[in-house]
SELO-696779 format. One record per residue (C-alpha): residue number from 1; residue in one letter; x, y, z. Coordinates in steps of 0.5 Angstrom, whole numbers, plus 500, padded with zeros to 3 digits. Last residue first. Layout:
<sites>
[site NUM 'A' [X Y Z]];
...
</sites>
This chain:
<sites>
[site 498 'H' [463 534 514]];
[site 497 'N' [467 541 513]];
[site 496 'A' [471 541 519]];
[site 495 'F' [472 533 520]];
[site 494 'A' [479 534 518]];
[site 493 'L' [480 540 523]];
[site 492 'R' [477 536 529]];
[site 491 'L' [482 530 527]];
[site 490 'I' [488 534 527]];
[site 489 'E' [486 537 534]];
[site 488 'G' [485 530 537]];
[site 487 'E' [491 527 534]];
[site 486 'S' [495 532 537]];
[site 485 'M' [499 538 533]];
[site 484 'E' [500 544 537]];
[site 483 'S' [507 544 539]];
[site 482 'R' [509 542 532]];
[site 481 'T' [505 547 529]];
[site 480 'L' [498 546 526]];
[site 479 'S' [496 549 519]];
[site 478 'G' [488 549 518]];
[site 477 'V' [482 548 514]];
[site 476 'M' [486 548 507]];
[site 475 'E' [480 546 503]];
[site 474 'G' [478 541 498]];
[site 473 'Q' [473 537 502]];
[site 472 'S' [477 538 508]];
[site 471 'F' [485 539 508]];
[site 470 'V' [489 539 514]];
[site 469 'V' [497 542 514]];
[site 468 'C' [501 539 519]];
[site 467 'R' [508 542 521]];
[site 466 'D' [515 539 523]];
[site 465 'A' [512 533 521]];
[site 464 'I' [516 526 521]];
[site 463 'A' [513 521 527]];
[site 462 'L' [507 525 528]];
[site 461 'V' [504 525 521]];
[site 460 'E' [506 517 521]];
[site 459 'P' [502 516 527]];
[site 458 'L' [496 520 524]];
[site 457 'E' [496 515 518]];
[site 456 'S' [493 518 512]];
[site 455 'S' [499 521 509]];
[site 454 'S' [501 527 504]];
[site 453 'V' [508 529 505]];
[site 452 'I' [511 536 503]];
[site 451 'V' [519 536 504]];
[site 450 'S' [523 542 503]];
[site 449 'M' [530 540 502]];
[site 448 'G' [536 543 506]];
[site 447 'K' [541 537 507]];
[site 446 'L' [538 536 514]];
[site 445 'A' [531 535 510]];
[site 444 'L' [534 529 506]];
[site 443 'E' [536 526 512]];
[site 442 'H' [529 526 516]];
[site 441 'I' [526 524 510]];
[site 440 'I' [531 518 509]];
[site 439 'E' [530 516 517]];
[site 438 'Y' [522 516 515]];
[site 437 'I' [523 511 510]];
[site 436 'E' [528 507 514]];
[site 435 'S' [522 507 519]];
[site 434 'K' [517 505 514]];
[site 433 'A' [521 499 512]];
[site 432 'G' [521 496 519]];
[site 431 'V' [514 497 520]];
[site 430 'D' [512 494 513]];
[site 429 'V' [510 497 507]];
[site 428 'G' [504 498 503]];
[site 427 'H' [503 505 503]];
[site 426 'T' [510 508 506]];
[site 425 'P' [510 514 501]];
[site 424 'E' [503 516 502]];
[site 423 'D' [504 522 497]];
[site 422 'L' [511 525 497]];
[site 421 'L' [513 531 494]];
[site 420 'L' [520 533 494]];
[site 419 'L' [522 541 494]];
[site 418 'R' [529 543 493]];
[site 417 'P' [530 537 488]];
[site 416 'E' [537 534 487]];
[site 415 'V' [534 530 480]];
[site 414 'M' [537 524 483]];
[site 413 'V' [533 525 489]];
[site 412 'A' [526 523 485]];
[site 411 'R' [529 516 482]];
[site 410 'A' [532 515 489]];
[site 409 'F' [525 515 492]];
[site 408 'V' [522 510 487]];
[site 407 'A' [528 506 489]];
[site 406 'K' [526 506 496]];
[site 405 'Q' [519 504 494]];
[site 404 'Q' [522 498 491]];
[site 403 'N' [526 497 497]];
[site 402 'G' [519 497 502]];
[site 401 'G' [515 493 497]];
[site 400 'S' [521 487 497]];
[site 399 'L' [525 487 491]];
[site 398 'R' [524 482 485]];
[site 397 'T' [519 487 482]];
[site 396 'I' [525 491 480]];
[site 395 'V' [529 487 475]];
[site 394 'Q' [536 485 477]];
[site 393 'K' [541 489 474]];
[site 392 'A' [542 493 481]];
[site 391 'N' [545 487 484]];
[site 390 'E' [542 482 490]];
[site 389 'M' [538 487 493]];
[site 388 'K' [537 491 499]];
[site 387 'I' [536 499 498]];
[site 386 'R' [540 502 504]];
[site 385 'L' [538 509 501]];
[site 384 'S' [545 512 501]];
[site 383 'A' [547 505 498]];
[site 382 'A' [542 505 492]];
[site 381 'L' [544 512 491]];
[site 380 'D' [551 511 490]];
[site 379 'A' [549 505 486]];
[site 378 'A' [545 509 481]];
[site 377 'A' [550 514 480]];
[site 376 'G' [555 509 478]];
[site 375 'Q' [551 505 474]];
[site 374 'E' [548 511 470]];
[site 373 'A' [555 514 469]];
[site 372 'G' [558 507 467]];
[site 371 'A' [553 506 462]];
[site 370 'R' [553 513 458]];
[site 369 'M' [546 512 455]];
[site 368 'L' [546 514 448]];
[site 367 'G' [542 520 445]];
[site 366 'F' [549 524 443]];
[site 365 'R' [551 523 451]];
[site 364 'S' [547 520 456]];
[site 363 'L' [547 521 464]];
[site 362 'R' [545 528 464]];
[site 361 'D' [539 527 460]];
[site 360 'L' [537 520 463]];
[site 359 'N' [535 524 470]];
[site 358 'S' [529 521 472]];
[site 357 'A' [530 514 469]];
[site 356 'S' [536 513 473]];
[site 355 'I' [533 510 479]];
[site 354 'N' [528 505 475]];
[site 353 'R' [534 504 470]];
[site 352 'E' [538 501 476]];
[site 351 'V' [533 497 479]];
[site 350 'S' [532 494 473]];
[site 349 'H' [526 494 468]];
[site 348 'S' [520 490 467]];
[site 347 'P' [516 493 473]];
[site 346 'L' [518 501 471]];
[site 345 'I' [516 503 478]];
[site 344 'G' [511 509 481]];
[site 343 'R' [505 510 478]];
[site 342 'V' [501 503 478]];
[site 341 'K' [506 499 482]];
[site 340 'R' [508 505 486]];
[site 339 'G' [501 507 489]];
[site 338 'E' [502 514 491]];
[site 337 'P' [506 518 487]];
[site 336 'V' [514 520 489]];
[site 335 'M' [515 527 486]];
[site 334 'A' [520 532 485]];
[site 333 'V' [521 539 484]];
[site 332 'G' [527 543 483]];
[site 331 'N' [526 547 477]];
[site 330 'R' [528 542 471]];
[site 329 'V' [523 537 475]];
[site 328 'S' [517 543 475]];
[site 327 'T' [519 544 468]];
[site 326 'P' [518 537 466]];
[site 325 'V' [512 536 469]];
[site 324 'H' [508 542 466]];
[site 323 'G' [502 545 469]];
[site 322 'L' [505 551 472]];
[site 321 'R' [511 555 470]];
[site 320 'L' [515 556 477]];
[site 319 'P' [516 563 479]];
[site 318 'R' [523 565 482]];
[site 317 'G' [523 567 489]];
[site 316 'H' [527 561 492]];
[site 315 'I' [522 557 488]];
[site 314 'F' [515 561 487]];
[site 313 'V' [508 558 486]];
[site 312 'E' [503 562 483]];
[site 311 'G' [495 561 483]];
[site 310 'G' [490 559 478]];
[site 309 'A' [486 554 474]];
[site 308 'A' [492 549 475]];
[site 307 'K' [492 542 470]];
[site 306 'R' [494 536 474]];
[site 305 'F' [501 533 473]];
[site 304 'G' [504 540 474]];
[site 303 'F' [508 538 481]];
[site 302 'L' [503 543 485]];
[site 301 'T' [497 541 481]];
[site 300 'E' [499 533 483]];
[site 299 'M' [500 535 490]];
[site 298 'F' [494 539 491]];
[site 297 'E' [490 534 488]];
[site 296 'T' [493 529 492]];
[site 295 'R' [491 532 499]];
[site 294 'G' [484 534 496]];
[site 293 'A' [480 531 502]];
[site 292 'G' [477 526 498]];
[site 291 'V' [479 520 503]];
[site 290 'L' [480 524 510]];
[site 289 'G' [485 529 511]];
[site 288 'F' [492 530 513]];
[site 287 'L' [498 534 509]];
[site 286 'A' [505 533 513]];
[site 285 'V' [510 539 512]];
[site 284 'V' [517 537 513]];
[site 283 'E' [522 543 513]];
[site 282 'G' [529 543 511]];
[site 281 'A' [528 550 507]];
[site 280 'G' [522 553 509]];
[site 279 'V' [515 551 506]];
[site 278 'D' [510 557 505]];
[site 277 'L' [502 555 503]];
[site 276 'S' [497 558 500]];
[site 275 'V' [491 554 497]];
[site 274 'P' [485 556 493]];
[site 273 'S' [479 552 494]];
[site 272 'L' [481 545 491]];
[site 271 'H' [477 540 487]];
[site 270 'A' [475 545 481]];
[site 269 'D' [477 540 476]];
[site 268 'A' [482 546 473]];
[site 267 'D' [486 546 480]];
[site 266 'C' [487 551 485]];
[site 265 'L' [493 555 488]];
[site 264 'G' [492 561 491]];
[site 263 'R' [499 563 493]];
[site 262 'I' [505 558 494]];
[site 261 'S' [512 560 496]];
[site 260 'I' [517 555 497]];
[site 259 'Q' [524 556 500]];
[site 258 'A' [521 561 505]];
[site 257 'D' [525 566 508]];
[site 256 'S' [530 563 513]];
[site 255 'A' [531 560 520]];
[site 254 'K' [533 553 517]];
[site 253 'A' [528 547 518]];
[site 252 'A' [531 541 521]];
[site 251 'S' [526 540 526]];
[site 250 'G' [527 535 532]];
[site 249 'K' [528 527 532]];
[site 248 'W' [521 525 531]];
[site 247 'E' [521 517 534]];
[site 246 'F' [522 511 529]];
[site 245 'V' [521 504 530]];
[site 244 'S' [521 502 538]];
[site 243 'S' [521 495 540]];
[site 242 'K' [527 492 536]];
[site 241 'G' [528 485 533]];
[site 240 'V' [524 487 527]];
[site 239 'M' [517 483 527]];
[site 238 'H' [517 480 534]];
[site 237 'H' [519 487 537]];
[site 236 'I' [514 490 533]];
[site 235 'L' [509 485 535]];
[site 234 'R' [511 487 543]];
[site 233 'A' [511 494 542]];
[site 232 'K' [504 494 539]];
[site 231 'D' [501 489 544]];
[site 230 'T' [500 482 546]];
[site 229 'Q' [495 478 550]];
[site 228 'D' [488 480 547]];
[site 227 'A' [491 478 540]];
[site 226 'L' [493 471 543]];
[site 225 'E' [500 469 541]];
[site 224 'D' [504 466 535]];
[site 223 'S' [511 468 535]];
[site 222 'V' [517 467 531]];
[site 221 'L' [515 463 525]];
[site 220 'A' [521 463 520]];
[site 219 'G' [522 465 513]];
[site 218 'D' [526 471 515]];
[site 217 'R' [521 474 520]];
[site 216 'L' [514 471 521]];
[site 215 'V' [509 473 526]];
[site 214 'V' [502 470 528]];
[site 213 'I' [497 474 531]];
[site 212 'R' [491 470 534]];
[site 211 'D' [483 472 535]];
[site 210 'C' [484 478 530]];
[site 209 'N' [480 484 529]];
[site 208 'N' [483 490 534]];
[site 207 'L' [490 487 535]];
[site 206 'A' [490 486 527]];
[site 205 'E' [487 493 525]];
[site 204 'E' [492 496 530]];
[site 203 'L' [498 493 527]];
[site 202 'K' [497 496 520]];
[site 201 'H' [502 492 516]];
[site 200 'T' [496 487 514]];
[site 199 'I' [495 479 512]];
[site 198 'F' [488 477 515]];
[site 197 'I' [487 469 515]];
[site 196 'V' [480 467 516]];
[site 195 'A' [477 460 518]];
[site 194 'A' [470 459 516]];
[site 193 'G' [465 457 521]];
[site 192 'D' [459 461 520]];
[site 191 'A' [462 465 526]];
[site 190 'A' [468 466 522]];
[site 189 'L' [465 469 516]];
[site 188 'K' [461 474 521]];
[site 187 'R' [467 476 524]];
[site 186 'M' [470 477 517]];
[site 185 'L' [464 481 515]];
[site 184 'E' [464 486 521]];
[site 183 'F' [472 487 519]];
[site 182 'L' [470 489 512]];
[site 181 'K' [464 493 514]];
[site 180 'A' [469 497 519]];
[site 179 'A' [474 497 513]];
[site 178 'E' [469 501 509]];
[site 177 'V' [467 506 514]];
[site 176 'S' [475 507 515]];
[site 175 'T' [476 508 507]];
[site 174 'L' [479 503 504]];
[site 173 'S' [485 503 499]];
[site 172 'S' [490 499 504]];
[site 171 'T' [484 495 507]];
[site 170 'P' [485 488 504]];
[site 169 'E' [492 488 506]];
[site 168 'D' [492 480 503]];
[site 167 'L' [486 477 505]];
[site 166 'I' [486 469 506]];
[site 165 'L' [479 466 506]];
[site 164 'L' [479 458 508]];
[site 163 'R' [472 454 508]];
[site 162 'P' [469 459 503]];
[site 161 'Q' [462 461 502]];
[site 160 'V' [462 462 495]];
[site 159 'V' [460 469 495]];
[site 158 'V' [465 470 499]];
[site 157 'A' [471 471 495]];
[site 156 'K' [468 475 489]];
[site 155 'A' [465 480 495]];
[site 154 'I' [473 480 497]];
[site 153 'E' [475 482 490]];
[site 152 'I' [469 487 489]];
[site 151 'L' [471 490 496]];
[site 150 'Q' [478 492 492]];
[site 149 'Q' [474 495 486]];
[site 148 'Q' [470 499 491]];
[site 147 'G' [477 502 494]];
[site 146 'P' [480 503 487]];
[site 145 'R' [474 507 485]];
[site 144 'L' [469 505 480]];
[site 143 'T' [468 506 473]];
[site 142 'E' [473 501 471]];
[site 141 'V' [468 496 474]];
[site 140 'I' [462 497 469]];
[site 139 'T' [456 497 473]];
[site 138 'N' [451 491 472]];
[site 137 'P' [451 489 479]];
[site 136 'D' [448 496 481]];
[site 135 'I' [452 498 487]];
[site 134 'R' [448 501 493]];
[site 133 'D' [449 495 497]];
[site 132 'L' [456 496 497]];
[site 131 'G' [458 495 504]];
[site 130 'V' [462 488 504]];
[site 129 'S' [456 483 505]];
[site 128 'A' [451 488 501]];
[site 127 'L' [456 486 495]];
[site 126 'A' [455 479 496]];
[site 125 'E' [447 479 496]];
[site 124 'Q' [447 483 490]];
[site 123 'S' [452 479 486]];
[site 122 'R' [447 473 488]];
[site 121 'A' [441 477 485]];
[site 120 'A' [446 479 479]];
[site 119 'M' [448 472 477]];
[site 118 'D' [441 469 478]];
[site 117 'R' [439 474 473]];
[site 116 'R' [445 473 468]];
[site 115 'K' [443 466 468]];
[site 114 'I' [449 464 462]];
[site 113 'V' [446 460 457]];
[site 112 'G' [450 453 457]];
[site 111 'A' [444 449 454]];
[site 110 'R' [444 446 461]];
[site 109 'G' [443 452 465]];
[site 108 'A' [449 457 467]];
[site 107 'L' [452 460 473]];
[site 106 'Y' [459 463 471]];
[site 105 'D' [464 460 475]];
[site 104 'G' [471 463 472]];
[site 103 'L' [469 470 473]];
[site 102 'F' [463 470 478]];
[site 101 'I' [464 476 481]];
[site 100 'N' [467 480 475]];
[site 99 'E' [461 478 471]];
[site 98 'A' [457 481 477]];
[site 97 'V' [461 487 477]];
[site 96 'S' [461 488 470]];
[site 95 'L' [466 487 465]];
[site 94 'S' [471 492 462]];
[site 93 'G' [475 493 468]];
[site 92 'I' [477 486 469]];
[site 91 'T' [478 486 477]];
[site 90 'S' [485 483 479]];
[site 89 'L' [487 488 484]];
[site 88 'E' [494 488 487]];
[site 87 'Q' [493 486 495]];
[site 86 'H' [491 479 493]];
[site 85 'V' [484 476 495]];
[site 84 'F' [486 468 496]];
[site 83 'R' [480 463 497]];
[site 82 'I' [480 456 499]];
[site 81 'G' [474 452 498]];
[site 80 'L' [476 446 496]];
[site 79 'D' [475 448 488]];
[site 78 'I' [478 454 489]];
[site 77 'G' [485 451 492]];
[site 76 'D' [485 446 485]];
[site 75 'R' [483 452 481]];
[site 74 'V' [490 455 484]];
[site 73 'S' [494 450 481]];
[site 72 'Q' [497 443 483]];
[site 71 'L' [494 442 490]];
[site 70 'A' [496 436 494]];
[site 69 'L' [493 438 500]];
[site 68 'E' [492 432 506]];
[site 67 'T' [485 431 509]];
[site 66 'G' [485 433 516]];
[site 65 'D' [480 439 515]];
[site 64 'L' [485 442 510]];
[site 63 'H' [492 439 511]];
[site 62 'L' [499 441 509]];
[site 61 'H' [505 438 509]];
[site 60 'G' [513 439 509]];
[site 59 'A' [518 440 504]];
[site 58 'D' [519 444 497]];
[site 57 'Q' [513 447 497]];
[site 56 'R' [509 448 491]];
[site 55 'L' [506 455 489]];
[site 54 'S' [500 458 486]];
[site 53 'G' [496 453 490]];
[site 52 'S' [492 457 495]];
[site 51 'V' [497 454 501]];
[site 50 'I' [503 455 497]];
[site 49 'N' [501 462 495]];
[site 48 'M' [500 463 503]];
[site 47 'L' [507 461 505]];
[site 46 'T' [510 465 499]];
[site 45 'S' [506 471 501]];
[site 44 'K' [508 471 508]];
[site 43 'G' [515 470 507]];
[site 42 'A' [519 475 511]];
[site 41 'G' [520 479 505]];
[site 40 'N' [516 485 507]];
[site 39 'E' [516 485 514]];
[site 38 'G' [512 480 518]];
[site 37 'L' [504 479 520]];
[site 36 'L' [499 474 519]];
[site 35 'G' [493 476 523]];
[site 34 'V' [488 470 525]];
[site 33 'V' [481 470 525]];
[site 32 'S' [478 464 528]];
[site 31 'G' [471 460 526]];
[site 30 'P' [475 454 524]];
[site 29 'A' [482 452 527]];
[site 28 'I' [488 455 524]];
[site 27 'K' [495 451 525]];
[site 26 'L' [502 453 523]];
[site 25 'D' [509 450 523]];
[site 24 'V' [514 453 518]];
[site 23 'G' [520 449 516]];
[site 22 'H' [524 455 514]];
[site 21 'L' [521 459 508]];
[site 20 'V' [525 463 503]];
[site 19 'K' [531 459 502]];
[site 18 'V' [535 463 497]];
[site 17 'P' [540 458 493]];
[site 16 'G' [535 458 487]];
[site 15 'F' [528 460 490]];
[site 14 'S' [527 456 496]];
[site 13 'K' [521 453 500]];
[site 12 'T' [520 450 507]];
[site 11 'V' [513 447 510]];
[site 10 'G' [515 443 516]];
[site 9 'A' [507 442 518]];
[site 8 'I' [501 447 516]];
[site 7 'N' [495 445 519]];
[site 6 'L' [489 449 516]];
[site 5 'R' [481 447 518]];
[site 4 'H' [484 444 525]];
[site 3 'T' [480 441 530]];
[site 2 'T' [480 434 527]];
[site 1 'M' [475 429 528]];
</sites>
């Protein structure tokens, strides 16, 4: 009898002239949780898409419980008990929770009548397993927040008791409590005999919740170690070829009056208590808080995306009209929003157009784009931000996540802002891309730009911030200088109103 649930042997894959996988070998036993790490573009998704049936390998073999896989579609994989929960949500908002969970596998009787009562009962069990026991299976999915929708995707995968479960960045939109429930579920599935592959950029999650951790780099498997016999520094070295990623390089803040003055800012939806904050030229201020603390609401109100109920904002002493994004941009405010796939990139457009989209007026004449001006401006920024691509004309979705994020950065920088707002700027990117983004933030601060960064990752705050402003339940509860900043003190303030 085989001891391997999944056996990958010599798998290769190319897209045109680009070889993405170079003879990958990997064995996974039933009852184990394996962490799969690697930078964006390392080949993780390609390999898992082959395992799940959405891609075919060029060479090599795959076996599930000793039987060779010859999948022609994702449906073939599902029928064999392989479930792949992607990072991007695929729930259908207009359907109920139960309908989403059983989508493609509706329970029906002989006459073809859907057994909605049975679907609801089984959905309730699946929801309870992911910590959503208070959600009514008849709830329309679009009324739920993204984290809950992500858990519904996972519930859909586990309701059929899969033999192999693949989770791609499943905690990216989850609270710490929801993530803890997911890790508990992973352990239970493994105890029941399933094999779990857990893809993540959060190294601590892999170390704390996996039995083994494997690392892909440039399409090749470079390490396969027991989780309790490795550490964060070693994993980073395997992933990017060096042990350290980024350390705080000192403040670039200028010794001058505040470049940005915010007085009593609050939003029309009453998420925020009035916030007052000064930011100097070259200063990087991090915003930290628990989910729902008000960080995003503050940034969106400051930028004009969200309507303000009161307050004043001054840029170099000049008042800023609130609640109007074009005015904010013209007055030197730019924003990189959270969630590049939904609110950041223009997915059907080129890298060049994604970069230039913020400055079309300057790059056009008589309503027509000056192609040479657009190409030159985009090329200069792509080079300065070290965007890796074949050429600027390629569709942006062909870039890795980290390079897509840098293109969104380039769009914001193109308007030459005095204030740059960054909402979770490294969400969903690997440690190597994080390091490059931190370097970009530092370089922009050196040029005198004021930067406000909203981040839910304490190591990120400590890596880039001159000062940390903490929010709790819509209120600014503290402002810590660099010397006062520590994980313990930041968390103490974050829980101030809880």
